[in-house]
N, C-alpha and C positions, 0 to 999 in steps of 0.2 A: 504493500500500500504506500509506503514511504517513497519507494522508487517511482511508482506511478505518479504520485503527487509532484515529486521533483521534476520528472520529465514533462508533466503537463505544464508546470510553470515555465520551464525552459522553452517549450514549444511556443507558448504564448509570447514570451519575450522575443524569441527569434522571429516570429511572424510579424511583430511590430517593425522589425528591420527590413521586411520585404518577404512576401510569400514565396518567391522563387529563389531566394538566397540560399547558398549552400548551407548556411547555418540553420535556416528554417527547415530545409529538407532533412538534414541530419537529426534535428531535434524531433521531428515527427517520426522519423525512423526509430529513434531511441524510445519514443513513447510507445510505438507499436510493439517493440521488443518487451518492454516492461509490462504492457497489458497482456501480451501473450503468455509471459511467464507467470502472471497473476491468474491465469485461467479465465481470461475475458476475451475470447477470440472475436466476438462481434465488435467490441470496441477497438481491438487491435486491428481488425480489418479497416476500420474507418481511418485510423492513424496512418497505416501503411498506404492506403489509397490516396490520402492527401499528399504524402511524400511523392508517390508515383506520379500523380497529376502534375505536380510542380516540376519534377525532373523531365517529364514528357514535353513541357513547354520551353525548357531552358536552352535548347540547342538549335532552335529553328533558324536563327540568323547566320549559322555557320555554314561552311562548305561541307560537302558530303563526307569527306574523310574525317574531319574533326567531329562532325555530328555522329557518325557511326561509332567513333571511338567513345564518345560520351554515352551512346546507347549501350555499348558493351558494359559500361560501369553502372548503368541505371537499373539493372534488373533486381537487385536485392529487395527494394520496397515492393516491386510487383510480385516477386516470389513470396515475400512475407504476407502480402495480401491474399495470395492464393492459398497458402498453407493455413492462414487464419480462417479462410472461408471453409476449407475442408474440416477443420476442427470445430467450427461453429455448427456445421451440419451434424456432426457426430454428437456434440454436446446438447443440441436442441433439435431432436428429430422432428418436432412439430414445425420447425422453421426451415425444413429442407428446401422448399422452393425459394425462399429468401436467400439461403446460403448458396444455392445453385446459381441464382442471378449474380450474387457477389463474386462467385468463382469465375463466371463468364467475364465479368468486368475486369477482374484481376488478370485473367489470361490476355484479354485485349490490351490492357495497359502495358503488358510486357512484350508487345510485338507491333511492328509496323507503323509506329507513330510518325516517323519522318516520311515514309512512303505515303501515308494518308494525307499529310499536309501538302506534299508535293502534288499528289493527284488532285486535291481540291483546288489548287491554284495553277494547274499545269499550263493552261493557255496563257495566263498572265505572265508566268515565268518565261515561257518561250518568247513572248513578245516584249519582255522587259527592255527598256531603253538603257543601254550601258554607255558609260563615258566613251568618247570616240577613241581615245588612246588605248583603252582596255579592249575595245572591239578589234582594233588593229592587232594588238598583241595576241588575242584569241585566235584570229585567223592565221597569223604568222606561226604561232607555236604548233598549231595543228598541221600546217603544211610541212614544217620542219620534222615533226614526228612522222608524218606519212612517208616522207622521203627516207628517213632513217629506218623505218620499219620495212619498207619495200626493199631497201638494200640488205637489211639483215635477213629477210626471208630468202633472198637470192644468194646469201652467203658471201656478199661483197662488202660487209661492214663489220667492224669489231663490236662485240657486245656492249662495250662501254659507251660507244657512240649512241646506241639506242637507249641505254640507261640514262645518259645525259639529256637526251631529247624528252624522255618520259619525265624526268625530274623537273625540267622546265615547264612541260605541259601541265603537270600536277599543280605547280605553283600558280600558273595562270588560271587554270580551272577553278581552284579554290577561291581566287579573287573574283572571278566571274560569278560563281555561285553566291558568294557573300553579297556582291553588289546587286544581283538580281533579287535575292531574297529580302534585302533592305528595301528595294524599290517596291516590291509587291507587299511587303509587311506581312509575311506569313503568319497566320493565326493558328494557335495550337488547336489540334483536333478536339472536338467536344468529347466528353466521356462516352465510352461505348454505350450504345442504345439497344438493349435487349428487345424491347417491343418492335423496333424497326427490323431486327433480324427475324423474329418469329413471324412478323407480317410478310416477310419476303419468302418464307418457306411454304411448301405445300405438304400434304399428308405423306407424300412419298420421299421427301427430302429431309435429311438430317445434317445439321452443321456439327462437326466434331473437331475439337481442338485438343491436342496433346501438349503438355508442357513438362519439361524436366526442371523442377524447382529446387534451387539451392536454399538450405536453411539460412535465413538472414542474420542469425546471431554469430555467424563466423566460427562456429564451434567444431567444424569438420564433420558434422553428421552426414550420412549418405544422402545424396539427392533423392527426391521423391518424384515418381512419375504420376502425373495427375491428368485426367481427361475430363472434358466438359462436353456434354451432348445437349444440343438445343433442338427442340422440336416446336411445333406450332403452339404447344401449351406451356412452354417455358424451358428452363435449363436444369440439368442434373449434373452433379459433380461426383467423380469417382477417384478414390485414392488407389492407384495401381501398384503402390509399394516402392521398394528400394530400386532406384534406377541405375545403380552402379555398374551392373554388367550389361546394360542395354547397348552402349556404343560398340562393345565387342561383338555382340550378336549381330548388330546391323552391319558391321564391317565384314564379318564372316559370310553373311548372306549375300551382300553385294558382290563379294569376290566369286561366289558360286553362280549367282543368278546372271551376272553380266558376261559370262564366258560360255559359249556353246558347249554343251555336254556336262557342265557342272551340275552335280546332284545337290540341289538347293532345298529339296522338299522338307527335310527334317528341321532345318533352321527356319524355313518359311512358316512351318506349322508352329514352331516355338514362338515366333514373333506374333502370329495371329493370336495364340493363346495369351500372350503377354499384353498386347495392345487392344485387341478387338473383342475377344470372347467375353471379357467382363462387362462389356457394354451391350451385349446381345439383347437384354431385356428392354433397353432404351431405344433400340433400333428396330423394334417390331413394326412391320409395315413399310419400312424404308427400302427403297431400291436405288436411291441416289445419295451419295455422301459428298458433302462439301467439306473438305478437310483442311486444317491448318496445323502444320507440324513444326515442332520446336527443336533447336539445336541439331544434334546428329541425325534426327529423324527428317529434317527438312528435305523436301524433294524425293522422299523415299517412295518407290512405286508400290503402293499398298495392294494394288490389284493382284499382284502375284503371291501374296500371302496365301497360305494353305489352311483351310479349315477342315476338321474331321468331324463327321456326324456321329451319332450314337452307335451306328452300325459299322463304323470304321471306314466309311467312304470318305475319300479325300477329294477336295475340289478347290480351285483357285478362287479368291475373293471376287474376281471379275465375273464369275458365273452368277453371282447374286446382286452385284452393285455396279452402277456407273460411279466413277470417282473423279472429282476434280480437286485441285489444290489451290489454295489462296493464301496470301501472306497473313491475312486477318479477316475477321467478319466485316469490319468497317471498309477495308479495301475491296472486299467482295461486293458490298453495296455500291461503292463508287464504280466498279467495273460493270455492274448491272446497268447503272445509269448510262455508262458509255455505250454498252451494247444495245441500248434502246433506240439509238439513232437509226436513220434509214440505212438498210443494208447496202453494202458496196456491190459493185459488179465486176466480173472478170477476175483475172489473176496475173500476178507477176511471178513467173517461174524461172528459177536460176538453176543451172546444172553444169557440173564439171568445168568450173572456170579455168582458164589457161593458167598453168603453174608459173611462178617466178622462175627465171633462168639464171644460172651462175655465169661466171666469166667465160666458160667454155660453151655456153648455149644449152647446157643440159638442165632439164627440169629439176627443181629442188623438192617438189612434192609429188607423190604418186598420182597418176591419173585416176579418175573416178568414172569410168565409162558407163557403169550402171546408173550413175546419178544423172547423166545426160538423158538416158532413156526414161528415167524416172520423171524428170522435169517435162519431157515431151508428153508423157502419158497424162500427167497432171494438167498440162495446158490444153490437151485435146478434149478435156471434159467441159471446157468453157467455149462460148461462141468465139469464132475467129477474130471478130472485131474487138473483142473484149479481153484478149490475152496478149501478154508480152512475154516472149520466150527468149531468155538471154543465156547463151551457151558459149563456152570457150572464151575467146578474146572479147566477146561482146559483154561478158558478165562483169562489168566494172561497177564500182560503187556509184559513180555519177549516173550511169545508165539505169541502175536499179532505182535510185532516188527520183530520177526524172520520170520513169515509168509510173512510180507510185504517185507522183504529183500531177500526172496528166489527167485533168478532168475529174470525174467522180471518184469516190473512194473505191477501194478494191475489196473483193470478197476474200481473197487470200494472197498472202505472200509466201511462196515456197522456196526455201533455200537448201538446195542439195549440193553441198560443198564441204570443204575441210573446215572444222571448227578450231578456234584458238582460245584456250582457257587460261586465265591468269587469276588464281584464287587470291594472291596477295594484292593485286591491283585489279579489281573486278571491271573497272571501266576499260581495261585493255582487252578483255575477252571480246571475241567477235567472229566474223565469218570471213575466211580468206577468199577473196574474189580474184578477178583476172589480173595477172602480172603483179601480184603482191599487194593489190588494194585490200584493205581490211575494213569491213563495215563493223565498227566496234560499238560496244555498249555506250561509250561516251557520246558518240554521234547519234545513236538510236534514241537515247533518252532525251537528247536536247533537240530533237526534230519532231515535227508532227508526222505521224504515220497513219494515214486514213485507211486502215486495214481491219477487216472483221476478225481474221485469224492469221496468225503467223505460224508456219510449220518449219521448225528448225531441224532439217534432216542432215544434221552435222554432228560429228562425234563430240560427246561430252558437253553439248550446248546447254544442258540442264544442270550442269554443275556451277558452283560459285563459291563465294566466301560466306560461311555461315556466321552471322553476327548475332550474338545474344541480344535480344530486345528489338531486332529488326528483321531477322529471318535470313533467307537465302538471297544474297546480293550477287547478281550476275545477269546473264542475257534475258531470262524471263522477266526479271524486274525491270530491265531497261525497256523492253517492249511495253510492259504495263504502264510505265511512266510516259511513254510516247502515245498513249491512248489506244493501244491494241487490247481489246477486252478478252482475247483468247490466245494462248501461246501453247504450242506443243513442242516439247524438247525432252531429250533423253540425257540422263546423268552419266552414261557410260559410252564406250567405243562402240560404234555401229558397224556391222558388216555390210559392205556395199551391196552384195547380192541378196542378203536377207532383207534389207530395208526396202528395196524396190517393190516386192509383192505386198508388203505390209502397207506401204503408202498407197498403192493402187486400191487395196481393200478399203482403206479409210475414205479416200476421195470418192470412190464409187458409192459408198453408203451415204456420204454427206451431200455430194453434188448431184450424182445421178438419181439416188433414191430419196433424197430430201430429208434424211434423218438429221436431228440436231447434232452438233459436234460431239458432245459427250456420248450420245447413243451410237453415233457412227464409229467413234473410237472403240467403244466396248464391242460393237459387232465385229470390227476388224480383229480385235484380240481374240474373241471367241472363234472366229473363222481360222485364225492361226492355230489355236489349240486343236481345233477339229482336223486341221490339215496333217497333224502328226509330224514326226521326224524333227528336223532342226527348226522348222517353223513353229513348233509347239513349245520350244524351250523359251524361258523368260527372256533370254538375251535377244530374241528376235522380235519381241512385242511389248514386254512389260515396261521397258524404259521410256516409252512414249507417254509422258505425263502431260495432261491437259491442265494448264494454269488458267484460272479466271472463271469464265461464265460457261455453264453447261449448254444452254440453249442457243 
């Protein structure tokens, strides 16, 4: 009681100095710890929530790199709020619905705040007026980087030359982002709105968030795995226990599932039992899952998990569910609003861009002949006047962007090419186009992309840097920031020959037969399973994760 009283006084005094000050945030956090230790989880939740809301707003004027670093450090209050909500529900069973709503809010506070703010002001940020000298520096640093990267891909430049170009580019981008965000005056996202999410769901759809929560007292207790399930009638919270061994299971499964012939079934079944089976009662009647995954779970292809029924029959999760992934529920609502615009027409299809060449004229990247046929097959499903097919030397960044900007928005952007992934510097991840051009996340996120769906048929395009408090930062996020409401990308290396038939199945279901994207993707996966052989192995189909909106 004395500790609670002292922390309450300290929090009140700190708030007088400024609600968003580091001192006020720390004081609220300390109050949450004291209340939780005193067996008052309801009151502890309120204190942790206040600290989390202040931290959520504190970083919005910064550039992405600095803001993401702050988000990495901002999770303890969110985790504290989530664990307090779990304990609240256990202590007061009659308040289970209230505790479930609190757990949903805590989960949301712990993910995607920067993305949500940027999505809310996306158009204003793109159009923000920058000082003339900074605009000149922005263009010059990008051109210098593009030249250095093209030379590096061709083996004609030393690594340190590219490193210097990136360092200069990072510094300019940070100043551009800070200037744009000051001009727009980004507003902190409102607290998560459970009624808005329940209203957006239907009887067949469940929103499910998993979070690995670190105990906020810093005592070294094992992290807890917590899940929140939202249906039309509210939210329920589930304590799934010690999460210490979960990253190891995930890594073991990915190593087996991503390589043709790997026997992943036992680990996939263990992951299903760990993450999904305890939620079965809350998922009755659901056939579509909108999922948000935290930490090492981010981007995980859940559809390949294996469930075993009472008779010992094993089947992949995709048999029972369509699955999409989102950074957060609030981001999902924003993407739904984006998807409500008039649908685009036609396609921009890119395949087998010409490789960079070294000093001897030899290609430095292997050819992807199947990707050229893949792009032709995709383009053939659209009216001739509405398709742009860019192959070989024609597949440059400028031609792709010009095709996207010509007239009406596009139904699809299909990129069948080599992927370039940089988990340390996510803005450097991109698609290698003709002669060493790279359409990178930096350029994608800062450009308007009038596309209904982007299909990244490129190795590891679904990978990125996992940032606690923000989620997976990489190419899917860049497309979402650019206004693309649906992105398909895989987290692992794709086989050129195995990918082409899968892509054909998806586009046939979506464009020819008129299924919604999530339903079309599920049908393509089920057809792959039915085909047997290599096509049925998860490496050939499971990696294609749909980010964003299902319909």
